[in-house]
C-alpha positions, 0 to 999 in steps of 0.5 A: 179380973183385977188387973189394975196393978199390972203394967201392960206388955211392952211387946205390942204393935199397932198395925193399923187398918187395911192390911198394908204390905203384901197382897192376895187372898192369903190362906187366913183369908179363906177361913170363913169358906173353910169353916162353912157359912156363918162359922167365921166370926167369933171362933176363938183361936181359929188360927190354931188349925189354919196356922198348922195347915200353913206350916204343913204345906210350907214345910213348917220347921222350928217356929220357936222364936222365928219371925216370918216375912210379910208382917206389917211394921208397927206405927212409927214412933209408938212404944208398946205402952203407947200402943196399949194405952190407945183404948181401955180394951187394948190396955186390958188385953196388954195387961193380960198378955203381961200377966200371962207372960210372967205366969208362964215364964215362972212355970217354964223356969220351974221346969228348967225351960226357957220362955220367950214372950209373945207379941200382941198385934192390934189391927182394924179390919184387915191384917197381914201376919207372918202366916198370911192375910186375915180379916177381922171376921176370923176373930183373934188368932195366934201366928206361930211364925211370928209368935204373935197374937193378933186382935181386932178389939171390935171382936169383943163387941161381937163376943158380947152382943152376938154370943152373950159372953159379957164381962172382962173375964170373957175377954181375958179368957180369949187372950189367955187361950191365944197365949195357950197356943203360944205355949204349944208353939214353945213346947213343940206341940204345934209342930208335932200336930202339924207333922201328924196332920200332914199324914192324916185324913181330913177328919183325923186332922180335924180331930187333932185340931180339936185336941190342940184347941182344948189344950189351949183352953186348959192352959187358959184355965191354968193361967187363971188358976195361977192368978186366983187372987185376982179372980173376982165374983162372977169371973169364972161364970163369964169365962164358962159362958164364953167357952160355951158360946164358941163350941163347934156344935153351938156355932154350927147350930147357929150358922147352918142349923145342923151339926157335923161332928167330923168337921169340928176343929175346936171342940163342943161347948161341953168339951171347951168348958170342961177343959177350961175348968180342968185348968182352973181347978188343977192349976197344972199344965200337966193336967192339960194332956188332951192328946192321951185318951178321951176328951 
């Protein structure tokens, strides 16, 4: 995807490595156990359901524009641009963030809504977010409490080597999906899902999580569609390869040899590709209603 003429976001922080303030084995750190053996790594936006569970247990409330305690301070003296320019992968992620912010701000303005940008937080190994502690094993995630996307760029190496999802658009899809969760946060979708999950059975809660994740996939497609003049040959195939690689059924087959549909939290490979494609083809957020009818 052509991003050369896009400035990186100013909303970037370098949280370093090893965690920092706060302690304990937080909710996010339990993710590999919650997902099952072999399911932690590479599950894009795995924090969607975990963050929602966090708010269900803590009382949640309005997450729009809220900052939570427990987050780390950015490296002293660094501007957002300096944080972004520390590596090519960071710079790419920051440009996707800026593009997504600009794209969604225009969509919100057209609908008479107010948009608030997200922050991208880079870390290595371990991090303390507003939603709790997490290790790089959980993959990229979004925390609604501090409106932040969290990324250890070493994940992109795993995405390519373990899951065979190569190319810049595979990486860009990851960031755009996380920004999809930001849109859900701003629109109140995450809060509503949290409310419904608090009263649901485990299997029903998982099913709601699947719909949330598939909508984020569709929103990622909408972002790409709104920037179709930047799409290069092979980009769409790269995105579809990534979506296919991280379906619950594919990950479960690889990790435990069996598939347990009632434990799905993100959707099958076929579903993830279908909703990403729906966003790409429609360019319309209204087409991303995964909560009405079948998926």
